[in-house]
N, C-alpha and C positions, 0 to 999 in steps of 0.2 A: 529480522525483528529488531526493534529498538532496544529491547532488553537482552538480546542475544539468544533467546530460546526459540525452539521450532514448534512448540505445542500449539496447534491452531484452535484448540477447543477452549482454552482459558481466555477470558477477556483481558484486553491490554489497555493500559493507560494511553499509549501512543503506538502507532504503526508507521513505519517508514517505507514508502513505495520505492523499490530499487530499480525498476525498469518499466518499459513501455510494452504494450501488447500489439501495437499496430492495428487497433480496433478489433482484434480477434479475442473473443471471450470463450473460455473453455470451462464448462461446468465441472469437468473432471480434474482441473488444475487445483493445486492447493490454494486455500483461501488465506488472505492476510487478515488477521483479526480473529474474532470480532473485537471492536473497540468499545470500551465501557462508556456508559452515559457520561457526557462531558469530556470524553477523551479527544485525542488529536490525531489526525491523519496528516503526515508530512510527505509532500511530494514536490519534486523539482519538475518544472514544466519546460518544454522546448520553447525557444524564442519564437515569437510570431513575426510575420512579415519579413522573413529573412534576417532576423536579428537586429532590425533597425530600431 
């Protein structure tokens, strides 16, 4: 979490995505967030087209 806490029930001003799921979504996995209205989700994306 951006603020260093692990409580997934409180709303957050920002959430930082730390990894990729390879398109596998698990409803039993811990949730990032929820993000408050007007909040920010920060994610680094993989380069497209081989990084060109």
